[in-house]
C-alpha positions in Angstrom: 88.8 103.7 112.7 88.0 107.4 112.3 90.2 109.6 110.1 90.5 112.1 112.9 91.9 109.6 115.4 95.3 109.1 113.7 95.5 112.8 113.0 94.9 113.7 116.6 97.5 111.1 117.6 100.0 112.6 115.2 99.6 116.1 116.7 100.0 114.6 120.2 103.0 112.6 119.3 104.7 115.5 117.6 104.3 117.5 120.8 105.9 114.6 122.6 108.8 114.6 120.1 109.2 118.3 120.4 109.8 118.0 124.1 112.1 115.0 124.4 115.8 114.9 124.4 117.5 114.9 120.9 119.1 111.6 121.6 115.7 109.9 122.1 114.2 111.3 118.9 115.9 108.8 116.7 113.8 106.0 118.3 110.5 107.8 117.6 111.0 110.0 114.6 109.1 107.8 112.1 106.0 107.4 114.3 104.1 110.6 113.2 104.6 109.5 109.5 103.2 106.1 110.3 100.1 107.7 111.8 99.7 110.1 108.9 99.7 107.1 106.5 97.1 105.4 108.7 94.9 108.5 108.5 95.3 108.5 104.7 94.3 104.9 104.5 91.3 105.5 106.7 90.3 108.5 104.5 90.6 106.5 101.4 88.5 103.7 102.9 85.8 106.2 103.7 85.8 107.6 100.1 85.6 104.1 98.7 82.6 103.3 100.9 80.9 106.6 100.1 81.1 105.8 96.4 79.8 102.3 96.9 83.0 100.7 95.6 83.5 98.7 98.8 80.5 96.5 98.4 
């Protein structure tokens, strides 16, 4: 998974959240954070591989 994929999804999802009714936000409010954590994990994996620690 690319690091940019989850980050792009976060931006798209935040736009979605910005435009839905307040009553619906409670069901989706944690989703951008989940995607940010996925981006962080992907970035950390890339750094590990680049340093040769993953082999």
